[in-house]
Every structure is written in C-alpha cells, then in structure tokens.
C-alpha positions as protocol buffer text, in pm:
chain_id: "A"
residue {
  index: 1
  type: MET
  ca { x: 2463 y: 5251 z: 8150 }
}
residue {
  index: 2
  type: VAL
  ca { x: 2741 y: 5394 z: 7936 }
}
residue {
  index: 3
  type: ILE
  ca { x: 2953 y: 5676 z: 8072 }
}
residue {
  index: 4
  type: LEU
  ca { x: 3158 y: 5869 z: 7823 }
}
residue {
  index: 5
  type: ASN
  ca { x: 3489 y: 6006 z: 7935 }
}
residue {
  index: 6
  type: LEU
  ca { x: 3568 y: 6297 z: 7712 }
}
residue {
  index: 7
  type: VAL
  ca { x: 3919 y: 6427 z: 7734 }
}
residue {
  index: 8
  type: ILE
  ca { x: 3996 y: 6741 z: 7545 }
}
residue {
  index: 9
  type: ARG
  ca { x: 4365 y: 6799 z: 7495 }
}
residue {
  index: 10
  type: LEU
  ca { x: 4429 y: 7171 z: 7503 }
}
residue {
  index: 11
  type: ARG
  ca { x: 4748 y: 7321 z: 7374 }
}
residue {
  index: 12
  type: THR
  ca { x: 4875 y: 7646 z: 7520 }
}
residue {
  index: 13
  type: PHE
  ca { x: 5010 y: 7902 z: 7276 }
}
residue {
  index: 14
  type: TYR
  ca { x: 5182 y: 8223 z: 7383 }
}
residue {
  index: 15
  type: ILE
  ca { x: 5128 y: 8501 z: 7132 }
}
residue {
  index: 16
  type: PHE
  ca { x: 5371 y: 8792 z: 7102 }
}
residue {
  index: 17
  type: LYS
  ca { x: 5368 y: 9107 z: 6894 }
}
residue {
  index: 18
  type: VAL
  ca { x: 5728 y: 9143 z: 6779 }
}
residue {
  index: 19
  type: ASN
  ca { x: 5852 y: 9491 z: 6690 }
}
residue {
  index: 20
  type: SER
  ca { x: 5904 y: 9546 z: 6319 }
}
residue {
  index: 21
  type: ASP
  ca { x: 6285 y: 9580 z: 6329 }
}
residue {
  index: 22
  type: TYR
  ca { x: 6334 y: 9254 z: 6514 }
}
residue {
  index: 23
  type: SER
  ca { x: 6074 y: 9089 z: 6295 }
}
residue {
  index: 24
  type: LYS
  ca { x: 6282 y: 9169 z: 5987 }
}
residue {
  index: 25
  type: LEU
  ca { x: 6592 y: 9022 z: 6154 }
}
residue {
  index: 26
  type: THR
  ca { x: 6430 y: 8696 z: 6260 }
}
residue {
  index: 27
  type: ARG
  ca { x: 6170 y: 8638 z: 5990 }
}
residue {
  index: 28
  type: THR
  ca { x: 6381 y: 8374 z: 5813 }
}
residue {
  index: 29
  type: ILE
  ca { x: 6530 y: 8225 z: 6131 }
}
residue {
  index: 30
  type: PRO
  ca { x: 6248 y: 8207 z: 6386 }
}
residue {
  index: 31
  type: SER
  ca { x: 6451 y: 7966 z: 6599 }
}
residue {
  index: 32
  type: ASN
  ca { x: 6654 y: 8265 z: 6724 }
}
residue {
  index: 33
  type: LEU
  ca { x: 6340 y: 8441 z: 6839 }
}
residue {
  index: 34
  type: PHE
  ca { x: 6211 y: 8123 z: 7002 }
}
residue {
  index: 35
  type: SER
  ca { x: 6542 y: 8086 z: 7188 }
}
residue {
  index: 36
  type: ALA
  ca { x: 6521 y: 8444 z: 7315 }
}
residue {
  index: 37
  type: TYR
  ca { x: 6168 y: 8394 z: 7452 }
}
residue {
  index: 38
  type: LEU
  ca { x: 6262 y: 8055 z: 7598 }
}
residue {
  index: 39
  type: ASN
  ca { x: 6563 y: 8205 z: 7778 }
}
residue {
  index: 40
  type: ILE
  ca { x: 6339 y: 8469 z: 7932 }
}
residue {
  index: 41
  type: LYS
  ca { x: 6079 y: 8211 z: 8034 }
}
residue {
  index: 42
  type: LEU
  ca { x: 6338 y: 7984 z: 8200 }
}
residue {
  index: 43
  type: SER
  ca { x: 6535 y: 8257 z: 8378 }
}
residue {
  index: 44
  type: THR
  ca { x: 6533 y: 8317 z: 8750 }
}
residue {
  index: 45
  type: GLN
  ca { x: 6399 y: 8611 z: 8950 }
}
residue {
  index: 46
  type: ASN
  ca { x: 6755 y: 8743 z: 8996 }
}
residue {
  index: 47
  type: ASN
  ca { x: 6763 y: 8864 z: 8637 }
}
residue {
  index: 48
  type: LEU
  ca { x: 6416 y: 9018 z: 8636 }
}
residue {
  index: 49
  type: GLU
  ca { x: 6513 y: 9379 z: 8560 }
}
residue {
  index: 50
  type: TYR
  ca { x: 6752 y: 9277 z: 8282 }
}
residue {
  index: 51
  type: LEU
  ca { x: 6496 y: 9038 z: 8134 }
}
residue {
  index: 52
  type: TYR
  ca { x: 6225 y: 9303 z: 8138 }
}
residue {
  index: 53
  type: ASN
  ca { x: 6444 y: 9534 z: 7930 }
}
residue {
  index: 54
  type: GLU
  ca { x: 6548 y: 9251 z: 7698 }
}
residue {
  index: 55
  type: TYR
  ca { x: 6188 y: 9139 z: 7648 }
}
residue {
  index: 56
  type: PHE
  ca { x: 6066 y: 9483 z: 7549 }
}
residue {
  index: 57
  type: SER
  ca { x: 6366 y: 9540 z: 7321 }
}
residue {
  index: 58
  type: PHE
  ca { x: 6207 y: 9302 z: 7069 }
}
residue {
  index: 59
  type: THR
  ca { x: 5843 y: 9282 z: 7180 }
}
residue {
  index: 60
  type: ASP
  ca { x: 5579 y: 9552 z: 7140 }
}
residue {
  index: 61
  type: SER
  ca { x: 5323 y: 9612 z: 7411 }
}
residue {
  index: 62
  type: ILE
  ca { x: 4970 y: 9502 z: 7336 }
}
residue {
  index: 63
  type: LYS
  ca { x: 4687 y: 9751 z: 7370 }
}
residue {
  index: 64
  type: LYS
  ca { x: 4440 y: 9524 z: 7548 }
}
residue {
  index: 65
  type: LYS
  ca { x: 4134 y: 9736 z: 7485 }
}
residue {
  index: 66
  type: ASP
  ca { x: 4208 y: 9780 z: 7113 }
}
residue {
  index: 67
  type: ILE
  ca { x: 4285 y: 9411 z: 7056 }
}
residue {
  index: 68
  type: SER
  ca { x: 3978 y: 9299 z: 7252 }
}
residue {
  index: 69
  type: SER
  ca { x: 3756 y: 9541 z: 7058 }
}
residue {
  index: 70
  type: PHE
  ca { x: 3904 y: 9419 z: 6730 }
}
residue {
  index: 71
  type: ILE
  ca { x: 3843 y: 9052 z: 6815 }
}
residue {
  index: 72
  type: TYR
  ca { x: 3492 y: 9132 z: 6939 }
}
residue {
  index: 73
  type: SER
  ca { x: 3409 y: 9316 z: 6616 }
}
residue {
  index: 74
  type: LYS
  ca { x: 3512 y: 9012 z: 6411 }
}
residue {
  index: 75
  type: LEU
  ca { x: 3347 y: 8737 z: 6620 }
}
residue {
  index: 76
  type: SER
  ca { x: 3054 y: 8892 z: 6808 }
}
residue {
  index: 77
  type: ARG
  ca { x: 2797 y: 8754 z: 6563 }
}
residue {
  index: 78
  type: ASP
  ca { x: 2920 y: 8395 z: 6597 }
}
residue {
  index: 79
  type: ASP
  ca { x: 2706 y: 8174 z: 6822 }
}
residue {
  index: 80
  type: GLY
  ca { x: 2998 y: 8014 z: 7002 }
}
residue {
  index: 81
  type: TYR
  ca { x: 3179 y: 8336 z: 7092 }
}
residue {
  index: 82
  type: SER
  ca { x: 3172 y: 8509 z: 7430 }
}
residue {
  index: 83
  type: LEU
  ca { x: 3375 y: 8782 z: 7600 }
}
residue {
  index: 84
  type: TYR
  ca { x: 3431 y: 8859 z: 7965 }
}
residue {
  index: 85
  type: GLY
  ca { x: 3683 y: 9134 z: 8035 }
}
residue {
  index: 86
  type: ASN
  ca { x: 3994 y: 9043 z: 7837 }
}
residue {
  index: 87
  type: VAL
  ca { x: 3905 y: 8673 z: 7815 }
}
residue {
  index: 88
  type: HIS
  ca { x: 3760 y: 8560 z: 7484 }
}
residue {
  index: 89
  type: MET
  ca { x: 3594 y: 8217 z: 7456 }
}
residue {
  index: 90
  type: TYR
  ca { x: 3502 y: 8029 z: 7142 }
}
residue {
  index: 91
  type: ASN
  ca { x: 3306 y: 7702 z: 7149 }
}
residue {
  index: 92
  type: ASN
  ca { x: 3211 y: 7589 z: 6801 }
}
residue {
  index: 93
  type: TYR
  ca { x: 2978 y: 7290 z: 6818 }
}
residue {
  index: 94
  type: TYR
  ca { x: 3014 y: 7216 z: 6446 }
}
residue {
  index: 95
  type: THR
  ca { x: 3393 y: 7188 z: 6438 }
}
residue {
  index: 96
  type: ASP
  ca { x: 3437 y: 7080 z: 6804 }
}
residue {
  index: 97
  type: GLU
  ca { x: 3665 y: 7376 z: 6866 }
}
residue {
  index: 98
  type: VAL
  ca { x: 3712 y: 7488 z: 7225 }
}
residue {
  index: 99
  type: SER
  ca { x: 3937 y: 7794 z: 7255 }
}
residue {
  index: 100
  type: LYS
  ca { x: 4014 y: 8054 z: 7518 }
}
residue {
  index: 101
  type: LEU
  ca { x: 4219 y: 8365 z: 7444 }
}
residue {
  index: 102
  type: ILE
  ca { x: 4347 y: 8582 z: 7728 }
}
residue {
  index: 103
  type: VAL
  ca { x: 4475 y: 8926 z: 7625 }
}
residue {
  index: 104
  type: LYS
  ca { x: 4744 y: 9070 z: 7852 }
}
residue {
  index: 105
  type: SER
  ca { x: 4944 y: 9389 z: 7812 }
}
residue {
  index: 106
  type: SER
  ca { x: 5265 y: 9219 z: 7698 }
}
residue {
  index: 107
  type: PHE
  ca { x: 5141 y: 8897 z: 7534 }
}
residue {
  index: 108
  type: MET
  ca { x: 4834 y: 8681 z: 7476 }
}
residue {
  index: 109
  type: VAL
  ca { x: 4766 y: 8323 z: 7582 }
}
residue {
  index: 110
  type: LEU
  ca { x: 4559 y: 8091 z: 7365 }
}
residue {
  index: 111
  type: LYS
  ca { x: 4438 y: 7757 z: 7499 }
}
residue {
  index: 112
  type: SER
  ca { x: 4276 y: 7549 z: 7230 }
}
residue {
  index: 113
  type: ASN
  ca { x: 4206 y: 7194 z: 7126 }
}
residue {
  index: 114
  type: LYS
  ca { x: 4265 y: 7298 z: 6763 }
}
residue {
  index: 115
  type: VAL
  ca { x: 4593 y: 7419 z: 6620 }
}
residue {
  index: 116
  type: ASN
  ca { x: 4404 y: 7627 z: 6365 }
}
residue {
  index: 117
  type: SER
  ca { x: 4190 y: 7813 z: 6617 }
}
residue {
  index: 118
  type: THR
  ca { x: 3940 y: 8073 z: 6499 }
}
residue {
  index: 119
  type: PHE
  ca { x: 4128 y: 8330 z: 6705 }
}
residue {
  index: 120
  type: LEU
  ca { x: 4438 y: 8281 z: 6488 }
}
residue {
  index: 121
  type: THR
  ca { x: 4233 y: 8365 z: 6180 }
}
residue {
  index: 122
  type: VAL
  ca { x: 4130 y: 8692 z: 6343 }
}
residue {
  index: 123
  type: LEU
  ca { x: 4478 y: 8773 z: 6475 }
}
residue {
  index: 124
  type: ALA
  ca { x: 4625 y: 8717 z: 6127 }
}
residue {
  index: 125
  type: HIS
  ca { x: 4516 y: 9075 z: 6045 }
}
residue {
  index: 126
  type: ILE
  ca { x: 4776 y: 9205 z: 6292 }
}
residue {
  index: 127
  type: PRO
  ca { x: 5136 y: 9220 z: 6162 }
}
residue {
  index: 128
  type: ASN
  ca { x: 5441 y: 9059 z: 6327 }
}
residue {
  index: 129
  type: ILE
  ca { x: 5261 y: 8803 z: 6543 }
}
residue {
  index: 130
  type: PHE
  ca { x: 5488 y: 8524 z: 6670 }
}
residue {
  index: 131
  type: ILE
  ca { x: 5338 y: 8218 z: 6839 }
}
residue {
  index: 132
  type: ILE
  ca { x: 5506 y: 7969 z: 7072 }
}
residue {
  index: 133
  type: ASP
  ca { x: 5389 y: 7647 z: 7233 }
}
residue {
  index: 134
  type: PHE
  ca { x: 5663 y: 7603 z: 7495 }
}
residue {
  index: 135
  type: ASP
  ca { x: 5541 y: 7258 z: 7604 }
}
residue {
  index: 136
  type: ASN
  ca { x: 5573 y: 7112 z: 7254 }
}
residue {
  index: 137
  type: ARG
  ca { x: 5861 y: 7339 z: 7145 }
}
residue {
  index: 138
  type: ASP
  ca { x: 5653 y: 7457 z: 6854 }
}
residue {
  index: 139
  type: TYR
  ca { x: 5686 y: 7810 z: 6718 }
}
residue {
  index: 140
  type: PHE
  ca { x: 5590 y: 8000 z: 6404 }
}
residue {
  index: 141
  type: TRP
  ca { x: 5510 y: 8336 z: 6253 }
}
residue {
  index: 142
  type: LEU
  ca { x: 5134 y: 8363 z: 6221 }
}
residue {
  index: 143
  type: SER
  ca { x: 5163 y: 8496 z: 5865 }
}
residue {
  index: 144
  type: ASN
  ca { x: 5359 y: 8183 z: 5763 }
}
residue {
  index: 145
  type: PHE
  ca { x: 5108 y: 7958 z: 5936 }
}
residue {
  index: 146
  type: ASN
  ca { x: 4818 y: 8112 z: 5747 }
}
residue {
  index: 147
  type: ASN
  ca { x: 5004 y: 8074 z: 5417 }
}
residue {
  index: 148
  type: LEU
  ca { x: 5056 y: 7705 z: 5493 }
}
residue {
  index: 149
  type: ARG
  ca { x: 4688 y: 7664 z: 5575 }
}
residue {
  index: 150
  type: LEU
  ca { x: 4591 y: 7811 z: 5239 }
}
residue {
  index: 151
  type: VAL
  ca { x: 4816 y: 7564 z: 5058 }
}
residue {
  index: 152
  type: TYR
  ca { x: 4712 y: 7251 z: 5249 }
}
residue {
  index: 153
  type: GLU
  ca { x: 4341 y: 7307 z: 5316 }
}
C-alpha cells in the first residue's frame, strides 16, 4: 500500500490599501513602506496608540462588505470559489491552487500555495494595493506585480 504525503506550502501575504498621497511618495521606493509596516508589526503593546495613528496615516481602511461583494461578483461563477462571511476560498483543481483570503477592516490576509493567486488578479482592479510576505521579507505593489506577470507569462 502506498501512502502519499502531500505537503502544501502556503505563503501568507498581508494586503494593505495605501492612501494615495503616501502611495505617490513610496511608489519608487517600496522598501520604505515595507519598513514602516514591519516596524508596526514588531512593536510592543506600549506603543499601541501611537502605532494606530501611524498606521492609519498611510493606510486606508477597507470596506469589508464592498470588497467582499466585489470579489464575489468576479469569482462566484468559478467552480473552486466559495465565500463564508469575509473569508473567501479558492481551490482550483486544474492549476492546483489553494488560496484563502480573509478581509478585515484594516488589511487583508491571503494564504496561498501560489504566488500568482487568483485573488491577486481580482484585487488588481483596486488602486494602491501593497502586499507583504513578512516571513520571506517579500513586498511589492500589486500593479507592478501584474505588469511583471504580463511580461514573463
């Protein structure tokens, strides 16, 4: 008897909607924006009030209902898509994609075994989206990522 051990390596991406002014300032130097988010992530509870104000000085709130409705309208006809509350799931049997997108009021979390998740294609319609994988120290503007995909695919 053969037992297959399937290990799916999921990457965790944090997705932020950066306000337009700060987006213009950091568009060409995204490392500054990454550093700002990393400092907030690594800070202690003592600085919570200051960090809250700092975070929202360059990040726009996310309208959960609007974003969820938008994603649903784009993917609801796909076989592998499902929605429960603000949690979107995508399991594509043809491309072996397994993705989960959680929409929160200040950011989104994407867990996926593919870097080019279907959710990123949908979110590309929203301006000023900045994505960070803190574990791998990977960060990019979604608009730049989609331009790279067009060139290399």
